[in-house]
C-alpha positions as CSV (number, residue, x, y, z in Angstrom):
1,M,38.9,63.4,-73.8
2,N,42.5,64.4,-73.1
3,L,45.1,62.1,-71.6
4,N,44.8,63.6,-68.1
5,S,41.0,62.9,-68.1
6,L,41.6,59.4,-69.4
7,L,44.3,58.8,-66.7
8,G,41.9,60.1,-64.1
9,L,39.0,57.9,-65.3
10,A,41.3,54.8,-65.2
11,A,42.5,55.6,-61.7
12,N,39.0,56.3,-60.5
13,A,37.8,52.9,-62.0
14,L,40.8,51.2,-60.4
15,L,40.0,52.5,-56.9
16,R,36.3,51.8,-57.2
17,N,36.8,48.2,-58.2
18,Q,39.3,47.9,-55.4
19,V,36.5,48.9,-53.0
20,A,34.2,46.4,-54.6
21,L,36.8,43.7,-54.2
22,G,37.1,44.8,-50.5
23,V,33.2,44.5,-50.0
24,A,33.3,41.0,-51.6
25,G,36.1,40.0,-49.4
26,H,34.2,41.4,-46.3
27,N,31.3,39.1,-47.4
28,V,33.5,36.1,-47.7
29,A,35.1,36.8,-44.3
30,N,31.6,36.9,-42.7
31,V,30.2,33.8,-44.4
32,N,29.8,32.1,-40.9
33,T,28.8,35.3,-38.9
34,E,25.4,34.9,-37.5
35,G,23.1,37.8,-38.5
36,Y,25.4,39.2,-41.2
37,S,23.7,40.4,-44.3
38,R,25.8,40.4,-47.5
39,Q,26.6,43.8,-49.0
40,R,26.8,45.0,-52.5
41,V,28.4,48.0,-54.1
42,V,25.9,50.2,-56.0
43,F,27.8,51.7,-58.9
44,T,26.7,54.8,-60.8
45,S,28.2,56.6,-63.8
46,E,29.9,59.9,-63.2
47,R,28.4,63.0,-64.6
48,P,29.4,63.2,-68.2
49,S,31.2,66.1,-69.9
50,E,29.8,68.1,-72.8
51,A,31.6,67.7,-76.1
52,A,31.0,69.0,-79.6
53,F,30.0,65.5,-80.6
54,G,27.7,64.9,-77.5
55,Q,28.3,63.9,-73.9
56,L,31.4,62.1,-73.1
57,G,31.4,59.8,-70.0
58,N,33.7,60.3,-67.0
59,G,33.9,56.9,-65.6
60,V,32.3,55.3,-62.5
61,N,31.5,56.3,-58.9
62,I,30.1,54.4,-55.9
63,Q,26.6,55.5,-54.9
64,S,26.4,53.4,-51.8
65,I,27.2,50.1,-50.2
66,R,23.9,48.4,-49.4
67,R,22.9,45.4,-47.3
68,Q,20.9,42.9,-49.1
69,V,17.8,42.8,-46.9
70,D,14.2,42.1,-47.5
71,T,12.4,44.2,-44.7
72,F,9.1,42.2,-45.2
73,L,10.8,38.9,-44.7
74,Y,12.7,40.2,-41.8
75,R,9.6,41.5,-40.1
76,E,7.6,38.3,-40.7
77,T,10.4,36.1,-39.4
78,N,10.7,38.3,-36.2
79,R,6.9,38.1,-35.8
80,E,6.7,34.3,-36.3
81,S,9.7,33.7,-34.1
82,Q,7.8,35.3,-31.1
83,F,5.2,32.5,-31.5
84,Q,7.7,29.8,-32.0
85,S,9.7,30.8,-29.0
86,R,6.6,30.7,-26.9
87,W,5.5,27.3,-27.8
88,E,9.0,25.8,-27.8
89,A,9.5,27.1,-24.1
90,Q,6.0,25.9,-23.1
91,N,6.5,22.5,-24.6
92,R,9.8,22.0,-22.9
93,V,8.4,22.8,-19.4
94,L,5.3,20.7,-20.1
95,N,7.6,17.7,-20.7
96,E,8.8,18.1,-17.1
97,V,5.3,18.5,-15.8
98,E,4.2,15.4,-17.6
99,T,7.2,13.5,-16.1
100,I,6.2,14.6,-12.7
101,L,2.6,13.3,-13.0
102,T,3.7,10.1,-14.8
103,E,2.8,6.9,-12.7
104,N,5.5,4.6,-11.6
105,E,5.3,1.2,-10.1
106,E,6.5,2.3,-6.6
107,Y,5.0,5.8,-5.7
108,G,2.4,6.5,-8.3
109,I,-0.8,8.3,-6.9
110,N,-3.2,5.6,-8.4
111,K,-0.9,2.8,-7.2
112,S,-0.8,4.4,-3.7
113,L,-4.5,4.9,-3.7
114,N,-5.0,1.1,-4.6
115,D,-2.6,0.1,-1.9
116,F,-4.5,2.4,0.6
117,W,-7.9,0.8,-0.3
118,N,-6.5,-2.7,-0.1
119,A,-5.2,-2.0,3.3
120,W,-8.6,-1.1,4.4
121,S,-9.9,-4.3,2.8
122,D,-7.2,-6.3,4.7
123,L,-8.5,-4.5,7.9
124,A,-12.1,-5.5,7.1
125,N,-11.0,-9.1,6.9
126,E,-9.2,-8.8,10.4
127,P,-10.8,-5.7,12.0
128,G,-9.0,-6.3,15.4
129,G,-5.6,-7.0,13.8
130,Y,-2.7,-4.7,14.9
131,T,-0.6,-5.7,11.8
132,E,-3.5,-4.7,9.6
133,R,-3.9,-1.4,11.5
134,N,-0.2,-0.5,11.1
135,A,-0.6,-1.3,7.4
136,V,-3.4,1.1,7.0
137,V,-1.3,3.9,8.6
138,S,1.7,2.9,6.4
139,A,-0.4,2.9,3.2
140,A,-1.9,6.3,4.2
141,N,1.6,7.7,4.8
142,K,2.7,6.3,1.4
143,L,-0.3,8.0,-0.3
144,A,0.5,11.3,1.4
145,Q,4.1,11.0,0.2
146,A,2.9,10.4,-3.3
147,F,0.7,13.5,-3.3
148,E,3.4,15.6,-1.4
149,S,6.2,14.7,-3.9
150,R,4.2,15.7,-6.9
151,S,2.9,18.9,-5.3
152,D,6.4,19.8,-4.2
153,A,7.9,19.1,-7.6
154,L,5.3,21.2,-9.3
155,N,5.8,24.1,-7.0
156,Q,9.4,23.9,-7.5
157,T,8.9,24.1,-11.2
158,R,6.9,27.2,-10.6
159,R,9.8,28.7,-8.5
160,S,12.2,27.8,-11.2
161,L,10.1,29.5,-13.8
162,D,10.0,32.5,-11.5
163,V,13.8,32.6,-11.4
164,Q,13.9,32.2,-15.3
165,I,11.5,35.1,-15.6
166,Q,13.7,37.3,-13.5
167,G,16.7,36.3,-15.5
168,A,14.9,37.0,-18.7
169,I,13.9,40.5,-17.6
170,A,17.5,41.2,-16.8
171,E,18.6,40.0,-20.3
172,V,15.7,42.0,-21.9
173,N,17.1,45.1,-20.2
174,S,20.6,44.3,-21.3
175,I,19.5,43.8,-24.9
176,T,17.6,47.1,-25.0
177,E,20.7,48.9,-23.6
178,R,22.8,47.4,-26.4
179,I,20.1,48.5,-29.0
180,R,20.2,52.0,-27.6
181,E,24.0,52.0,-27.8
182,L,23.8,50.8,-31.4
183,N,21.2,53.5,-32.1
184,S,23.7,56.2,-31.0
185,L,26.5,54.7,-33.1
186,I,24.3,54.5,-36.1
187,Q,23.1,58.0,-35.7
188,S,26.6,59.3,-35.4
189,A,27.7,57.4,-38.6
190,E,24.7,58.2,-40.8
191,T,23.5,61.7,-39.8
192,G,24.5,64.3,-42.3
193,R,26.3,61.7,-44.5
194,D,25.1,59.7,-47.4
195,V,26.2,56.4,-45.9
196,V,24.6,53.4,-44.3
197,A,26.1,51.7,-41.2
198,N,25.6,48.3,-42.5
199,D,27.4,46.1,-39.9
200,L,25.9,48.1,-37.1
201,R,22.5,47.6,-38.4
202,D,23.1,43.9,-38.8
203,K,24.0,43.8,-35.1
204,R,21.0,45.7,-34.1
205,D,18.7,43.6,-36.2
206,Q,20.2,40.5,-34.5
207,L,19.5,42.1,-31.0
208,V,15.9,42.8,-32.1
209,D,15.5,39.1,-33.2
210,E,16.9,38.0,-29.9
211,L,14.6,40.4,-28.0
212,A,11.5,38.9,-29.9
213,T,12.3,35.5,-28.5
214,Y,11.5,36.8,-25.0
215,L,8.3,38.8,-25.5
216,D,6.1,40.4,-28.2
217,I,7.5,43.6,-29.6
218,E,6.9,46.0,-32.4
219,Y,9.6,48.3,-34.0
220,L,9.8,51.1,-36.5
221,E,12.4,53.5,-37.9
222,E,11.7,57.1,-38.8
223,S,13.7,60.3,-39.6
224,G,14.2,62.7,-36.7
225,P,13.9,66.5,-36.9
226,S,17.4,66.8,-38.3
227,G,17.0,63.9,-40.6
228,E,18.8,61.5,-38.3
229,P,17.5,57.9,-38.2
230,V,15.6,57.2,-35.1
231,F,14.8,53.6,-34.2
232,H,11.9,52.6,-31.8
233,V,11.1,49.3,-30.0
234,F,7.7,49.0,-28.4
235,L,6.0,46.5,-26.1
236,S,2.7,45.1,-27.5
237,G,0.8,47.5,-25.4
238,G,2.5,50.5,-27.1
239,S,5.0,51.4,-24.2
240,P,8.4,52.2,-25.7
241,L,11.4,50.1,-24.6
242,V,13.9,52.0,-26.9
243,S,13.4,55.3,-28.7
244,G,16.6,56.5,-30.4
245,Q,19.1,57.1,-27.7
246,H,16.7,56.6,-24.9
247,K,15.4,53.4,-23.1
248,W,13.1,52.2,-20.4
249,D,13.6,49.1,-18.3
250,L,11.3,46.4,-17.1
251,S,11.5,45.2,-13.6
252,A,10.8,41.9,-11.8
253,D,11.7,43.0,-8.3
254,D,8.2,43.3,-6.8
255,L,6.1,40.3,-5.7
256,L,2.5,39.9,-6.9
257,S,-0.2,40.4,-4.3
258,E,-0.4,37.6,-1.7
259,S,2.2,35.7,-3.7
260,E,5.8,34.5,-3.6
261,F,6.2,35.1,-7.3
262,H,7.3,38.2,-9.1
263,D,5.4,40.8,-11.2
264,I,6.8,42.3,-14.4
265,K,6.5,46.2,-14.4
266,Y,7.2,48.9,-16.9
267,M,9.6,51.5,-15.2
268,G,8.9,54.2,-17.8
269,G,5.7,55.4,-16.4
270,S,4.9,57.1,-13.1
271,N,2.6,54.4,-12.1
272,Q,5.0,51.5,-12.8
273,D,2.1,49.3,-14.2
274,S,2.3,45.6,-14.6
275,V,2.9,44.6,-18.2
276,M,2.1,40.9,-17.8
277,P,-1.3,41.2,-19.4
278,N,0.3,42.5,-22.5
279,I,2.9,39.6,-22.9
280,S,1.3,37.0,-25.2
281,K,4.3,35.7,-27.2
282,G,7.9,34.8,-26.6
283,K,9.4,32.7,-23.8
284,L,8.1,35.0,-21.1
285,A,4.5,34.5,-22.2
286,A,5.1,30.7,-21.9
287,W,6.7,30.9,-18.5
288,L,4.0,33.3,-17.2
289,T,1.2,31.1,-18.4
290,L,2.8,28.0,-16.9
291,R,3.6,29.7,-13.6
292,D,0.3,31.6,-13.0
293,E,-2.3,29.4,-14.8
294,T,-1.3,26.0,-15.9
295,I,0.6,24.6,-13.0
296,P,-1.7,26.3,-10.4
297,G,-4.6,24.7,-12.2
298,I,-2.9,21.2,-11.9
299,L,-2.1,21.8,-8.2
300,E,-5.7,22.8,-7.5
301,D,-6.8,19.5,-9.1
302,L,-4.4,17.6,-7.0
303,D,-5.4,19.4,-3.9
304,L,-9.0,18.7,-4.6
305,L,-8.3,15.0,-5.2
306,A,-6.3,14.8,-1.9
307,A,-8.8,16.8,0.0
308,S,-11.7,14.7,-1.3
309,V,-9.9,11.4,-0.2
310,V,-9.3,13.0,3.2
311,N,-12.9,14.2,3.5
312,E,-14.6,11.0,2.4
313,V,-12.4,8.8,4.7
314,N,-12.9,11.2,7.6
315,K,-16.6,11.3,7.3
316,L,-16.9,7.4,7.5
317,H,-14.2,7.2,10.1
318,Y,-15.8,9.8,12.2
319,S,-19.0,7.7,12.6
320,G,-17.0,4.5,13.7
321,Y,-15.5,3.1,16.8
322,G,-11.9,2.2,17.5
323,L,-10.7,-0.6,19.6
324,D,-10.2,1.7,22.5
325,G,-14.0,2.4,22.5
326,T,-13.8,6.0,21.2
327,S,-15.8,7.5,18.4
328,G,-15.8,10.8,16.5
329,N,-12.1,10.5,15.6
330,R,-10.6,11.7,12.4
331,F,-8.3,9.5,10.4
332,F,-6.5,12.3,8.4
333,E,-5.5,15.7,9.7
334,I,-7.8,18.5,8.8
335,L,-6.7,21.8,7.3
336,P,-8.4,25.0,8.1
337,P,-9.9,26.7,5.1
338,T,-7.7,29.2,3.3
339,I,-9.0,32.7,2.6
340,Q,-7.7,35.2,0.0
341,S,-9.0,38.7,-0.5
342,D,-9.5,40.1,-4.0
343,D,-6.8,42.5,-5.3
344,R,-9.5,45.0,-6.1
345,N,-11.1,45.3,-2.7
346,A,-11.6,48.7,-1.4
347,G,-12.2,47.7,2.3
348,H,-9.8,46.1,4.7
349,L,-11.1,43.1,6.9
350,T,-9.6,40.2,8.7
351,L,-11.0,36.7,8.0
352,E,-10.1,33.6,10.0
353,G,-11.5,30.0,9.2
354,S,-11.7,26.8,10.9
355,V,-13.7,23.5,10.6
356,F,-16.4,22.7,13.0
357,D,-18.0,19.8,11.4
358,I,-16.0,17.4,9.3
359,T,-19.2,15.5,8.3
360,A,-20.6,18.5,6.5
361,L,-17.4,19.6,4.5
362,T,-17.8,19.6,0.8
363,M,-14.3,20.7,-0.3
364,D,-15.8,23.1,-2.7
365,D,-14.6,26.7,-3.1
366,Y,-16.7,29.6,-2.0
367,R,-16.9,33.4,-2.6
368,I,-18.1,36.0,-0.2
369,E,-19.3,39.1,-1.9
370,F,-20.3,42.2,0.0
371,I,-23.4,43.9,-1.2
372,S,-23.0,46.9,1.2
373,G,-21.2,47.6,4.4
374,T,-23.6,45.3,6.4
375,E,-24.7,42.7,3.9
376,F,-23.0,39.9,1.9
377,R,-23.7,36.8,-0.2
378,I,-21.9,33.4,-0.2
379,V,-21.7,31.6,-3.4
380,N,-20.5,28.0,-4.0
381,E,-18.0,28.5,-6.9
382,R,-18.4,24.9,-8.2
383,T,-22.1,24.9,-8.4
384,G,-22.8,28.6,-8.6
385,D,-25.5,28.3,-5.9
386,E,-26.0,31.0,-3.3
387,L,-26.1,29.8,0.3
388,K,-29.0,30.6,2.6
389,D,-28.5,32.5,5.8
390,P,-29.7,30.0,8.5
391,T,-30.4,32.8,10.9
392,G,-32.5,34.8,8.5
393,A,-35.9,34.4,7.0
394,P,-36.7,31.2,5.0
395,G,-35.2,31.6,1.5
396,D,-32.9,34.5,2.7
397,Y,-29.7,34.5,0.6
398,V,-28.4,37.7,2.0
399,W,-26.3,37.4,5.2
400,T,-25.9,40.1,7.7
401,Y,-22.4,41.3,8.6
402,A,-21.4,42.0,12.2
403,S,-17.8,42.4,13.0
404,G,-16.3,39.5,14.9
405,I,-19.3,37.3,14.9
406,P,-18.7,34.0,13.2
407,I,-20.7,32.5,10.5
408,R,-21.1,28.9,9.7
409,F,-21.8,27.1,6.5
410,D,-21.0,23.6,5.0
411,G,-18.9,22.5,8.0
412,M,-16.8,25.7,8.2
413,Q,-16.7,28.6,10.5
414,I,-15.6,32.0,9.1
415,T,-15.0,34.9,11.5
416,I,-15.0,38.3,9.7
417,A,-14.0,41.4,11.5
418,D,-13.2,45.0,10.7
419,G,-9.4,45.6,10.2
420,T,-7.4,46.7,13.2
421,T,-4.2,47.7,11.5
422,P,-5.2,50.1,8.7
423,P,-2.9,50.5,5.6
424,F,-2.4,54.0,4.4
425,N,-5.5,54.3,2.3
426,P,-8.3,51.7,2.3
427,P,-11.0,51.9,4.9
428,L,-11.3,49.3,7.6
429,V,-14.9,48.4,7.1
430,P,-16.2,46.3,4.1
431,Q,-17.1,48.1,1.0
432,P,-19.6,47.2,-1.7
433,G,-18.1,44.8,-4.2
434,D,-15.4,43.4,-1.7
435,T,-14.8,39.8,-2.5
436,Y,-13.1,37.0,-0.5
437,H,-12.3,33.5,-1.8
438,I,-12.5,30.5,0.5
439,S,-11.0,27.1,-0.3
440,G,-11.2,24.0,1.8
441,S,-8.8,22.0,-0.3
442,Q,-5.9,24.4,-1.1
443,G,-2.5,23.0,0.0
444,M,-3.9,19.5,0.8
445,A,-1.7,17.6,-1.7
446,S,1.4,19.0,0.1
447,K,0.1,18.7,3.7
448,M,-1.9,15.4,3.7
449,A,-1.1,13.5,6.8
450,V,-2.5,10.8,9.1
451,A,-4.1,12.3,12.3
452,S,-1.5,12.5,15.1
453,E,-3.8,10.7,17.6
454,V,-4.1,7.8,15.1
455,V,-0.4,7.6,14.5
456,A,0.2,7.6,18.3
457,N,-2.4,4.9,18.9
458,T,-3.7,2.7,16.1
459,D,-6.5,1.5,18.5
460,K,-8.3,4.7,17.4
461,I,-8.7,3.4,13.8
462,A,-12.4,2.9,13.3
463,A,-13.0,-0.4,11.5
464,G,-16.7,-0.8,12.6
465,E,-19.8,1.2,13.6
466,S,-19.7,-0.3,17.0
467,P,-17.0,-1.0,19.7
468,D,-17.2,-4.7,18.9
469,A,-13.7,-5.9,17.7
470,G,-15.3,-8.0,15.0
471,D,-17.2,-5.1,13.4
472,N,-15.8,-4.3,10.0
473,S,-18.5,-2.2,8.5
474,V,-16.7,1.1,8.4
475,A,-13.5,-0.5,6.9
476,L,-15.6,-2.1,4.2
477,R,-17.3,1.2,3.4
478,I,-14.0,3.0,3.2
479,N,-12.6,0.3,0.9
480,E,-15.7,0.7,-1.3
481,L,-14.9,4.5,-1.8
482,Q,-12.4,3.4,-4.5
483,M,-15.4,2.5,-6.7
484,G,-17.7,5.5,-5.8
485,N,-18.3,8.4,-8.1
486,V,-17.4,11.2,-5.6
487,M,-15.4,13.5,-7.9
488,N,-16.6,16.1,-10.6
489,G,-20.0,16.3,-9.0
490,G,-20.5,12.6,-8.6
491,T,-19.3,11.5,-12.1
492,A,-15.8,10.2,-11.5
493,T,-13.9,8.0,-9.2
494,F,-10.7,9.0,-7.5
495,E,-8.7,7.0,-10.0
496,T,-10.5,8.4,-13.1
497,Y,-10.2,11.9,-11.8
498,F,-6.4,11.6,-11.5
499,G,-6.4,10.2,-15.1
500,E,-8.4,13.2,-16.2
501,I,-5.7,15.5,-14.6
502,V,-2.9,13.6,-16.5
503,G,-5.1,13.7,-19.6
504,R,-5.6,17.5,-19.5
505,V,-1.9,17.9,-19.2
506,G,-1.4,15.7,-22.2
507,V,-3.9,17.8,-24.3
508,I,-2.1,20.9,-23.3
509,K,1.3,19.4,-24.0
510,L,0.0,18.2,-27.6
511,E,-1.2,21.7,-28.3
512,A,2.2,23.1,-27.4
513,E,4.0,20.5,-29.3
514,T,1.8,21.0,-32.4
515,N,2.1,24.8,-32.4
516,E,5.8,24.5,-31.9
517,Q,6.2,22.3,-34.9
518,H,4.0,24.6,-36.9
519,Y,5.8,27.8,-36.1
520,S,9.2,26.2,-36.3
521,S,8.3,25.1,-39.9
522,I,7.2,28.6,-40.7
523,V,10.3,30.2,-39.3
524,E,12.5,27.7,-41.0
525,Q,10.9,28.5,-44.4
526,L,11.3,32.2,-43.8
527,E,15.0,31.8,-42.8
528,V,15.6,30.0,-46.0
529,L,13.9,32.9,-48.0
530,K,15.9,35.4,-45.8
531,S,19.2,33.5,-46.5
532,S,18.5,33.6,-50.2
533,V,18.3,37.4,-50.0
534,S,20.8,38.2,-47.3
535,G,23.0,35.2,-46.9
536,V,26.5,35.0,-48.2
537,S,27.0,32.5,-51.2
538,L,30.8,31.7,-51.7
539,D,30.1,30.7,-55.3
540,E,28.4,34.0,-56.0
541,E,31.2,35.9,-54.2
542,M,33.8,34.2,-56.2
543,T,32.0,35.2,-59.3
544,Q,31.9,38.8,-58.1
545,I,35.5,38.8,-57.1
546,M,36.6,37.5,-60.5
547,K,34.4,40.2,-62.1
548,F,35.9,43.0,-60.0
549,Q,39.4,41.5,-60.5
550,Y,39.1,41.7,-64.3
551,A,37.7,45.2,-64.0
552,F,40.7,46.1,-61.7
553,Q,43.1,44.6,-64.2
554,A,41.4,46.3,-67.1
555,S,41.6,49.7,-65.3
556,S,45.3,49.0,-64.5
557,K,45.8,48.2,-68.2
558,L,44.1,51.4,-69.1
559,I,46.5,53.3,-66.9
560,T,49.4,51.5,-68.5
561,V,48.2,52.4,-71.9
562,T,47.6,56.0,-71.1
563,D,51.2,56.2,-69.6
564,Q,52.5,54.8,-72.8
565,L,50.6,57.4,-74.8
566,F,52.0,60.1,-72.5
567,Q,55.5,58.7,-73.1
568,T,54.9,58.6,-76.9
569,L,53.7,62.2,-76.8
570,L,56.6,63.4,-74.8
571,D,59.1,61.6,-77.1
572,T,57.4,63.2,-80.1
573,L,57.8,66.7,-78.5
574,R,61.4,66.2,-77.7
575,R,62.4,65.7,-81.3
């Protein structure tokens, strides 16, 4: 090797170790940067030269600067964090729900129920007393407020979740846009060049991790037609959110059918289909489950409890007499049944409901199913029993449809009529398979109220079965309702039924808490393993810096020695 080659080798080594020192310094500078993966210089020896005595090395070159990343650990952490985020979000909201239902000394539902029954007991002891009658109304109002406050709080929680869902969709779209931008930058940096855009890839990985906290995703990277890297992010159903330099948004602008809450739609297809059925992980899965299933289920239970109190009290009160000599009075206001059409209905009908006999009400839910354009069945959804048509033959479970003619069953009157204002497509007449859901209890927890005529004149409160001012039989029977098994098909009292509601919430919360702890532990362990591969260790970097420093100094020394050899040779030639 001549002196020129030796000098080039030394200079090359000097520059390469200078690069390595810069990479180590970059690692140290980013020791506290979230999502940063430490980088390492991959050295390779230069192609040797052929000599008479064999091959002669030509020094060192840098093959690449690589991120220290375990793709398996990264993918597993991303996947497990989707579960962890879901249960963490679910547990946090369930804490709020549990607080809403927690009994307190002043306005608890069971406390208010006990005060209500005790007020009737006091009235039974003094059936003609005006003070006792006013106390009954006051206790009933307090009970209504206890139901209303919890119903309103739960509905407000649903609305807050809906706002969070809309905000999350906006954030998801923002994240995918930033991923798309990074894809473009990475492609520009890497296409046609033997380099890796390490820092840009770190930023993209961090965004993918952030995206995974919102919903379940899959991702992959492949080579494009020109060898360029193409990175894809998919929803769990397979719809792409990002593909290279292209992206598709989600939307939470449209309301669900017959609802005040928003749907989540994929904007990439022509149909803009809902993607909610495909979201099973991440915060969005938790919020959707709570908004559309868990909290509505609790509200249904509260509505049924309130409606059952109203129904049982009204039945007894209806049969009694007030001090004014009147009978057939309700104590609580009665709500008309609510009717909802199934989203899959092909026909378009109008249905209206009312109560015609409060003594026959069951507070159960019902389902009207059309068999044809002229026939339908009515099914009690709690018992599963089909109702007989009283106008048909004995044992006839098929009802005949006639537009505008009311039907009556279990104290309710339902009028079904052909639609008069057609939408663009569905026919106005009933179609086979059309289904309508009827509820006698929906909304009762938020709308429970003492009948206006009773509030105006407490003489209408029926304490006895006769006009006699000393008759207390109805008041006694209403007081005894607290001990009666009137809930859950005659297996639970009002108090135990409310306890079951709270207990079910506790079970759901325990499941969320347990799963949160489980997945948090897994993610924590995976993060430790990831950090052992990708994290920056200052001790290790100091070792690397010292190694490259010594190599740099040695290369510099080699340059100095080579220079001295040059000078010696020149001095010799001058003589």
